[in-house]
N, C-alpha and C positions, 0 to 999 in steps of 0.2 A: 236382916238376912244372916244365916249361919256362916261361920268361918269354916268353909268346906275343907280347908287343908288341915284342920284340927280334928276332924271326925274320921273314924275308921270307915272302911268301905261299906260295911253293913248298915251303919247309921246314915251314911250319905244316900244310899239307895232307898232307904226307908223314908227319909225326909223328902226326897224328890219323887216319892211314890212311883218307883219304877223297878224293873228287874233286869237281870243280865241279858235276857232275850229281847229287851227293848220295849218301847211303848207300842201300843197298837196304832194303826194308821188313824183310826177314829179319834183316839185320845190326843195324838200329835196335832191333828187338825183343830181340835177343841182348844188346846193350849196355845196354838199359833194365833187363833182368833182372839183369845183372851189377852195374851201377852204382847203380841205384835211381832213383826219380822225381826230376824237376827241381822240388823244392819245399823250402821251409824247414821244418826239423823242430824240434819242441819238445825242449829239453834235459831238461825234467822237467815232469810234469803235476801238477795239483792233486789231492791224494788226499783225498776228502771224509771218509773215516774218520779219517785222521790229523788233519785240521782239526778234526773234532768232538772227538776225544780231547784235542787241544791245549787245549780249554776247561777241562779238569780240572787243568791245571798251576798255575792260580792258587793262591797260598798260602792265601787265605781259603777257597777251595773245598775245599782239602785238609783244613783244620780241620773244615769241616762234614762231610766224608766220614768223618773220624775219629770225630766225634760220632755219626754214623749207625751206624757199626760198634759203638761202645761201647753205645749204646742197645739195639741188637739183641741184643748178648751178655748184657745184664742183664735181658732180657725185655720191654723197653719197645718192643714191635713197632710200635705205633701211632705213637709219636714218631719211631722210626727211619724208618718208611715216609713220614711227612710230610716229614721233613728231606730224604730222598733224592729225593722227588718235586720239591721246590723246586729242588734242585741240578740235576737232569736237565732240568727245564723251562727254567731259565736257560741251560744249556749249549746246548739245542736252539735257543733264541731267538737266542743269539749266533752259533751256527754258520750259521743260515739267512741272517742279515744279512751275515756275512763272505763266505759262498759266493757270494751274489748280487753282491757288490762286486768279486769277483775277475774278471780277464779272462784268456782263453786266448790262444794265439798265432795264432788264426784270422786276425787282421788282417794279420800278417806273411805268412801263406800266400797271401793274396789279392794281394800285391804283384806277383807274376808274372802277366802277362796270361793270360786264360783260354784263348786260342787263338793260334796262330802260323802264319805261312805258311812252309812248309818245302819243299825240293826233295828228293824221294826217287825213285829209279829214273828220274831225269831229268824228273819231272813235279812241278808245283806242287800242294801239298796244304795244307789247313787242318787242323791237328792240335792237341789239347790241349797247352798249353805244358809241362805236367808230364811229357809223354812225350818231350821233347827229350833228346838225348844228345850227348856230345862227338863231333864229326865231322859232325853235321847241318849242312846248308847252309840258312840262313834268309834270307828276303827281308824287308827293312824299309822301310816307307814312312811319310810324314808322319802323325803322330798315333799311331803304334804305340808300345806300351810294350816296351822291350827285354826279352826273356824269359829271357836267360841272359847270361853274359859271352861276348861275341862278338868274334872277330878279323875285322876287315873285309877283304874281298878285292876289292871293287869298289864305288866310290862315285860318285854324281852329285849335286853341290851338296848334300852331306849334312851336316846340322847336328843336334846332339843337345843337348837341355836336360839338363845334368848337375847342376843345382842340388841335386837330392835327395841326391846322393852326394859332390859336391865342394864345394858351396856357391857355385859360380860362377854368377852370375845371367845371364850372356850365353851364348846357345847356342854350342856349340863346333863349329867347322868340322872335320870328320873327313877323314882321308886313309888310304891303305893303306901308307904309308911306315913302316918299322920305326923305333922310337925307343928309345935306351938311356937310361932314366930310371926313377926309383922313385916318381915323383909321378903319381897317377892322372890329374890334370888335363892332364898332358903326354903321356899315352898316346893320341895322336890316332888311332892305328889300332885302338883298342879301343872297344867299346860295352858298357856295364855294365848288368847286370840292374837293373830298376826305374827306369831313366832313360827319357826320352821323345824320339822323333824329332820335331824341331821343323821340319825342312825337308828336301826332297830325298828320295832313295832310295838304298838300298845293298844289297849282298849280303855275307853274312859266314858264317864257320864257327863253330859253337858250340865254345868252348874249355873252359869250366867251367860246371857246373850245380849247383843246390841249394846246400848249405852250403859248397861250395868257391868260390862266387862272392864278390865283394867285399861284396855285401850280406849274404851268408850269414855272412861273418866278423864283420860288425857285429852281426848278429842273435845270434851266439854270445856276443859280449861283453855285449850287453844282457841276455840270459837268465841268464848266469852271474854277473853283478854282484850283490853282496850287498845286501840291503835293510836300511837302518838303521832302528832304532826311532825313532818320532817323539817330540818332547818330552813329549806327553801319555802315551804308552806307557811311557816311562822313569819319569815322575813317578808314574803309577798303580802301576807295579810296585814302586817304592820305598815308596810309601805303603801298599800292601797288605801288604808284608812287615813294616813297622813296626807297622801296626795289628794284624796277626796276633800278633806278639810281645807287644804290649800286652794283647790279649784273653787270651792264655794266662796272662799274669801276673795279670790280674784274676781269672780263674777259679781259679787256685791260691790267691790270697788269700781268695776267697769260700769255697772248700772248707775251707781251714784254719780260717776263722772259724766255719763251720758245725760242724766237728768239735770245736772248742773249746767250743761251746755244747752239746755232747753229742749231736749229730745222728748218724743212721745213715750209715755210710760210703757205701753205694750211693745213698741218697736225696740225700746231700750232693753226690755227684759228678753225679747227674742235675740237681741245682739248678745246678751249675757249667756243665753243658752248656746248660741253658736260658739261662743268662746269656750264653754264647758265641753262642747263636742270636740273642739280643736285640742283641748288640753287632755282629755281622758284617753288613755291608750286602751280603747275597748278591745283591741285584738290581743292584749297582753296575756290573759288567761289561756286563750286558745293557742297562741304561739308557744307559750311555755309547755302546754300539754303536748303539742305536736313535736317540739324539740326533744322532750323527754321520750316520746314514742320512737322518734328517729334513733335516739341513743339506745333505746331498748332493742330495736331491731338490729342495730350494729353490734351490740354485745352478744345477741343471740347467735350471730354468725361466728363469734369467737368462743362459743360454748358456755357463755354466761346467760342463763335464761332469767330475765328479771320478771318477777311476778307482780310487783307493785310499781306503778309508774313513777311516783315521786321518790322512790328509793334509788332511782338512777342518779339523781343529783346528790343524794346523801353520801354516796360512795366517795365523792370529792372531799368530804370532811372527815373521813375515817382516819383516826390517829393510831389505833391499835388493831392488829389483825390477830385474833385468837384462833389458831389453826390446829386441827387434828394432825397427828404425825402420819399414821399409817394410811397410805393411799393418796394422801394430799401432798405432804412434803416428801413422801417416799413413794416407791413404785407399787407397793402392796404385792410384791413378789418375793416371799421369803426364800432365800437361797443359801445353801451351805457354802461357805467360803474357805473355812479352815477345819482340818481334822488333826487331832493331836493324840499320839499314843507312843509309849516307850521313849519319851523325850524327843520325838520326831514330829515335825509339822508338815502336813500335806496341804498344798494349795489346790483348791478345786476351781477349775476354769468353767466358762460358760455363763449364761445369763438367763434369768427368768425360769420358766418351767420346762423349757425344751431340754430333753435328756441328752445333751451333747456338750462335751467338754472334757479336757484331760485332767489327770491327777498328777501334780508335780511335787517332787521332793528335791529341794535345793536346785530347782530349775530343770530336773531330769524327769521325764515322763515315767509314771509308775503304771505298769500293765498288770502285774501280778504281785499280790502281797496278802498272805494268809490272814494276818491280823486285821488289815483294812477290810478284807472280804468278810471276816467274822463280825466286825463292828457294823458294817452296812447291812449285813444279813439280819443280825439281831435287831438293829434299829428298825428295819423295814417290817419285820414280823410283829413288832410292837406298835403298829399304826393301824388306824381304821380309815384312812383317807385313800383316795384313788387318783391316779394320774391318767387323764384322758385327753384325747385329741378330737376336737370338734371344730375343724377349721384351724384353730390354734390350740396350743397345749394349755391345759387348765387343770386345776386341782379341785376335786370334789371332796369336801371335808375340811379338816383343820389344815391351814397353810403350813404350820410348823411340821406336822407329820408329812405333809406333801413334799416339803423340802428334802426330807430323809429319803423318800421314795425316788425322787428325781436323782439324787446323788447315787443311790444304789443302781438305778438304771443306767446312769452314765458309766458305771463300773461293770455293766453287763449283767446285773442282777435284777431281773424283772420280778415285781411283787407277785404276780400271778403264779410264776414258776416256783418261787420260794414257798408260797403258801401251799402249793400242791405237794411239795416235798415235805413240808413241815406243817401239817394240818393243826389248826388251833383247837385246843381242848378246853381252854378256860381263859378268863380275863379278870384282872383286878384293875378297875378303871381309874383314870386320873381324876383327882378332885383338887380343888384349890387348897384344901388343908394338907393332903398328902404330897402334892406337887410331884407325883411320879405315876407311872402306869406300867403294868406288867402283863405279859401273856404267857400262857403255857402252851407249848407246841410239841407235836410229835417229833422226835429226833432219833435217827438210827433205831436202836432197839428200845429206847427209853423216851424221856421227855427233856425239854430244855425250857427254862424260865428266862424270858428276855425282858429287860428292864430299861426304861428311859425316864429321865426326869431332871429336876434341878440338881446340879452337881453336888451342892452341899448336902442334899438329902440322900442321894444315891450313894455318895461316898461313905456316909455313916453306916450303910448296910453292907459295905464291902469289907472283906477280910483278906482277899487276895487280889492280884492284878495279873493281867495277861502279859507275858513277856515273850513275844514271838510265838512259838508253838507250845511254850510251857506256861504253867501258872505258878507264881511265887507269892510268898507272904507280902502283904501290904505293910511296909514299915512306916514308922512315923515320918521318916525323912521323905519317902516317896509320897506319902499322903500330903505333906506340906508342899511338895513340888507340884502336885496336881492342883491344890488350892491356889498356889501362886500363878500357875498357868491359866486357870479359870479367871482369876482377877485381871490378869494382863489382857486376855482376849476380850473379856467383857468391856474393858476400858477402851477398846478399839471399836466399839459400837456393835459387837457381836452378841447375839443372844445365845446363851450356852446351854447345852444339854450333855448329860453324861450317859453313856451306854454301858450296861453290865449284863451278866448272865450267870447261870449255873445249870449244871445237869441235875435233874431231880426226878421225882415221881409226879404223878398227875395232881397230887395234893401239895402243891409247892407253897413255900413260905418265902417272904422277901427278906431273907437274912443270909449271911455267909456268901454274899455275892462275889463274883469275880469282875473287877473293874477292867473294861476294855479300853476306853478312851473318851475323849471329848469331841463334840462337834460344835463349831461356831457358825451361826447363820446370821444373815443380815437381810433386812428389807432395805435395799439401798436407796439413798436419796435420788429423787429425779435429777437428771443432769443439769437442768436449767434452774433449779431452785436456788443455788448459791448466787447466781446472777440476779434473780428476782429479789432475794433478801437484801442484796446491796442496793437495788433500785428502791426498795422500801425505805431503807435507812437514808438514802440520799433525798427521798421525798418527805422526810421527817416523820416516818411511821415506825412503830415498833412491831416486831413479830413475836408473838408468844406461842410457844409450843404446848399443846395439851395432849397427853398420851396415857394409855394404860400400861405402857412398858415401864421397866425399872429406871431409876434416875440415871444410872451410869450409862445405859444405852442411849437414853434421850440426850444426855449431855454430849456424848460422842457424836451423835448425828448433828446436834446443834453446832458443834465445832466444824464438822465437815461442810456445813452449808453457810458458815460465816456468821452465825448468830452471836450477838453479844449478850452473855448471860451473867447477870450479877448474882441472882438468887434462884435456886430451884427448890420447889416444895413438892412433897408427896401428898396424896390424899389423906394419909394419916396425920401429916403435919397440919393440914387444913382443919381436920376434925378436932385437933387440940387447941386451935386458936379461936378466941372469941372475935366478934366483928371488929372491935376497936384495934385488936392486935393485927388482924389481917389488913384492915384499912391502912395501917401504918407502913406496911411493907409491899402492898400490892403493886405499886408502880415500879418496883425494882425486880419483880419476879419475871423471869424469862421462860421458865419451864415448870409445868405442872405434870408430875409423873405419878403413875399408879392411882389416878383419880377416877372417880365414877362420873357418869354423865350429870348426876344431880349437883355435882360441885360446880358445873359450868355456870349455872344461874347465879350462884354466889359470886363467882369471879366477875361476871357481867355487872352485877349490882355494885360491887366495890369499885370497879373501874369507872362506871358512870358517875358515881359520887364525886370522883376526882375531875369530872368535866370532860372525859374522853368520849369520842364517838367510836363505838366498838363494832367490828365485824367479827362474827362468831360462826364457826363451822360446826356441823353436826350431821349425824346420819340416823340415829336411833329414835324410837318413839319417845323415850324419855329425855331426848335432847330438845324436844319441842318447846318446853317452857323457856329454856335459855335462848333458843333461836327467836322466840317471840319477844323476849326482853331486850335482846341486842338491837342496836340501831340498824344493823344489816345482818339478818340471819341468813346463813349460807348453808343450804342442804346439798348433800352429795347426790348426783344424778344417777350414778351407777350402783353404789352400795347403799344409798339412802332409802329409808322407808318413806312411804307416801305421806305419813303423818308429819315427818320432819319436813318434807317438801311443802306441805300445805301451810306449815307454821312459818316458813322462811320468806325472805324477801327476794332471794336469788337462789337458783339451782345451778350447780356446776355439772354440765353434761359430761365432762371428762374427769371429774373429781381432782382437778389439778390446781395446785397453788398458783401457778403462772396465770391461770384464767382469772383468779381473784385480782392479781396485780394489773392485768390488762383491763379488767372491768373498772378498777379504780382510776386508771389512766383515762378511760372513756368517760367516767363520771366527772372527773375534773374538767375534761374537755366540754362536756355538756354544760357545766356551770359557766365556763368561759363563753360558750356560745349564747347562753341565756343572758349573761352580763352584756355581751356585745349588742344583742338586739334590744335590751332594755335601754342601753345608751342610744341606740338608733331610734327606737320608738319615742323616747322622751325628748331627745334633742330635736327630732322632727316636730313633735307636738308643741314643744316649747317655742320653736320657731313660728309655728302657726299662731300661737297665743300672742307672741311678741309683735308679730306683724299687725294683728288686729288692734292690740293695745297701742302700738305706735301711731296707727291711723287715728285712733280716738284722741290721743294726746295732740297730734299735729292738727287734726281737724280738716281732713281732706273733703272736698266738695265736688259734685258733678256739674254738668252744663247748666242745670237749673239752680245751682247754688245750694243744693241739699247735701247734708252731711252723709258720707258713705264710708264703708270699710271695704277692704280688698276682696273678701270672700262672703258668700252666702252659706247658710247652714248645709244645704245640699252639696255645695262644692267641697266643704270641709269633710263631709261624710264620704264623698267620692275619693278625695285625696287619701283619706285613711284606709279605704278599701283597697285602692291601687297600691299604696306604698307600705301599709302596715301588715298586710296579709302574707301573700306568697314570698315577697322579698325577705321579710323577717324570718319566715320558716326556712328559707334557703340558707340563712346564716347558721341554722342548726345542723347543717350537713358539713360544716367545716371540720377538717381533720385536726388532731392535736398539734400544737406548736412544739418545737424542739425542747424547750426547757420546762415543760409542764410537770415532769417528775423530778425536778430539782427544787420545787417550792415546798414549803411546809403545808400541811393540810389547812384547808380554809376554816377559819374560826366560824363555827355555826352561829355564834352570837353577833357576828359583824353585820352591820346594816347592809341592806340590799344596795343602797347608794352610798358609796364612800365619798370622801371629800374630793379626791382626784376625779372620780366619775362625775360628780356634781359640777365641778369646774369645767370639765370637758363638755358636758351637756349645755351649760349656760353659754360658753364661748361659741360653740357651734351654732346655737340658737341665735346669738347676737349677729354672727357673720351672715347667716342666711337671712335674718330679718333686714339687715342693712341692704343686702343685694336686692331682695324682693321689694322693699319699700321704695328704693330708688327707681326700680323699673316701673312700679305702680305710679309713682309721682310723674315719671317721664311722660306717660300717656294721658294723664289728666289734662283737660276735663272730659276726654272721651272715656266715660266710665266703663262702658262695655268692653272696649279694647283693653283698658287698664286692668280690669278684673280678669279678663281672659289670660293676659300675659302673666299676671301675678299667680293665678290659678295653675297655669302650666309650669311656670318657673319653679314654684316651691315644690311641686311634685317631682320634677326632674332633679332638683338640688337634693332632695331627700334620698333619691336613689343613688346619686353620686356619693352621698354621705356614707352609704354602706361600704364602699371601697376604701374610703379614708379610715373608717373604724377598723376594718380588717387589717389594713396595712399597719396601722398603729399597734395592733395586737400581735404582730409578728407573722401574719399571713401574707403570702404573695397576693397582690390585688386581683389577679386574674386566674387563679388556679382552681377556682370552683366553677365548673362548667354549668352546673344546674343554676347557680346564681346568675351567671351571665345570660343564660336563656330567659330566666324569669325577669330580670331587669329589662331586657330588650322587649319582652312581651308587655311588661308594665308600662313602658314608655308608649308602646303602640296603643294600649288600652286608654291611656291618658289622652290620646289624641282624638278619641271618639267624640266626646262632647264639644271638641273644638271644630271638627270637620264634618260632623253629621248635622245638617241644618235643622231637622225637626226637633233636635235636642236643645237648640239654642234658647228657646223660651223657658225651658225647664231649668237649665243651668245658668242662664244669664250670660252666655258666651257668644263669641263670634269667631270667624276664621282668622288665622294668622298668616302673614306673608313671610317671605324669606328674611327680610330685614328684622321682623319681629323674632323669628327663630334665631337669627344671628345674635340678637341682644340676649336671648335666653342662654345660648351657648357661651357667650362671653361671661355671663354671670357664673356659669358652671366652672369655667376655666379659672376665674378669680377665686372661687371657693376651693378648687383643687390646689392652687398655689398656697392659699392659707394652710391647707392640710399638710402640704409638704414642709412648709416652714415649721409648723407645730411639731411634726414628727421629728425633724432634724434637731430641734431644740431639746425635746424630751430625751432623745437618744444620747445627746451630748451630756445632759444632766445625769442620766443613768450611768454612762461610762465614767463620769467624774466620781460618782459615788462608789462605783465598783473599784476604781483605782485607789481611792482614799481608804 
């Protein structure tokens, strides 16, 4: 495919076989059928069936399926049906949650504008953008979204906001002149799909459509990039396999023990299967999914939209937050704060874009000042932005120019009135190379050249300066004073512009200018950011600022918000470093200034090599690769492109850094809740295994002298449905405990079961085993009554266990109403097989009297006492460690 930006207009039209009057409708239809629609395509779609079947790959589920098959083969159809029902129920539950959490590529498809103005058969038409084909002539005006990659053939003061694809914050002045370059930002004769016309108008020929566009190439990279498992996914997978091997081992030991006691082979194997059912936390995958979904919904209420379910938990492991400055750490409201001229400083009051606020000199309000009026008038004439009110005040165009217009209007100088008095006759546009902009305007009987730009550049063009109503020569002493003042104000986080002018003719040149003064503007930090940065530091996380601003401004903002910065690098510094040099310093860098979006991916790679879990923010199309690489890619919901959102794990609905911190708090809480119900599920299941194992070792018998265990397979399945489902899910609704942001980030490599957790699980299991085994033995040889008591007691004890676990984790035992209601309902459900006679033959149960219930309650009280003693001992140990 030709490099369209290198060809002149005549050659481009010839190669695309088109003319300035456009294609014919017939030819456009032919090309559309041949090439296909101008839209971004999905590389692969979610297959619901494959997603559902994926739920059966879990090692623990495979064990249960094997148990189902064996039970069916030996004639235990009821047991087999019950086991299969639970497996399928859990798989459906997990599938529904995952399917709802997934996003399609619809957002990417919407990036192309819905309609475009095209010339066909010599006439202007509005057509759906997806019907555009190479060779179509399109007309582009201010506010239009570019519908394809377009080679410009005619421009009038045409500027394009390309921040979405190049990261350049300043609108780019476009030309029709060919350019031999490989850099998108330098292809001034091209307009790219997904960018926006900021100013002027143009005509262009469609050169590339759909997936062949620059945006299409990025979309392809985003779609084909592999997804890494989160720390929780890795830990749960490893844990499931280890637990499965352990369960198989226990079953083999039990079967061998049963056979050594002279048991029947089939009965003994069925007993082993029952033990496997007791041991496997079959509800774990579903409960993890639901807890993550609960966390996702909770975060959404706080403006953090999680796009990927397991990313909710990953937030709790984040150790470094790489955040954009503008709009995230700051308000994204460029505001003039200081104006300097004649060695006098004016403080400008007010906030945001509302044109209200006083001008103060030494604390005294300034109502009239000819030089201040001249400065603001010249500055406003040299802008292309507009101040508008649509419910709230807003800037249309460049925010820096907008700040000048707001300040002028505060002083009573409306841009519309100024431009009527001083009609524009010409413009020398701003470029990144020139770093200044000039306009020629009608003035009295002649013309005036108004100039704004970087102080060091403008000052080089000045030979005089304005002193009140006079102009005097710009001496070396005064020049140095201006330079010193510029340096001083920039060091206070102000972005500096110099304003100059001269009276001239219509063919003005940018020399022999008269310096008027300096304006210092700031995009102020969000008021809550300093607090949030401290919260991050207390939580063991580093905040790294990434900005396109200069280093001094970035460092001043960093000081204001309390960031600790050891090293600051610019994009130029990064370009000079090889990977080894950068890897050596990356952990000490707190600020990256004047960087391009493509530097972000390099920063992520370097930090991940050091073992960090990275949260990275971004808003542009070419931020997508970095967002994809980061452990948590965070897209901006307000100013972010849809491609950035699609590549991200999380979208900030308010573009606010505080929302990231709140999401991390919730992410940590989600893992706390997951950890609590893992303790709950495993301690409950361990207790069930231990009770069965103890019965085998002791050798309990019924009235006929036959060997028995306290539970049947169906009873164990019922217990797990009653206690492992909704009660475990209710644990996922617990709020964060007070010290959650005082801890270090969770090590993503730590095992899902730490030694303290394992000790907790085993001790809890032993205590429950002792209580249930004693109760079971008390009722023998009445096997039916003994099994009913054991069956009911262990279910109730497991529910009581929930409150013990929560209290030990720092929660008030009874502050979760949902949990209280669910536990009460679970107790009621547990009573169904006990008090519904037609279920007795199925479950092997009978009714219990008040004495029986009293014995069960006594067991629960004994367990509660154990829990209180354990918690008191642990807190005493913790206090002792803190004191030492």
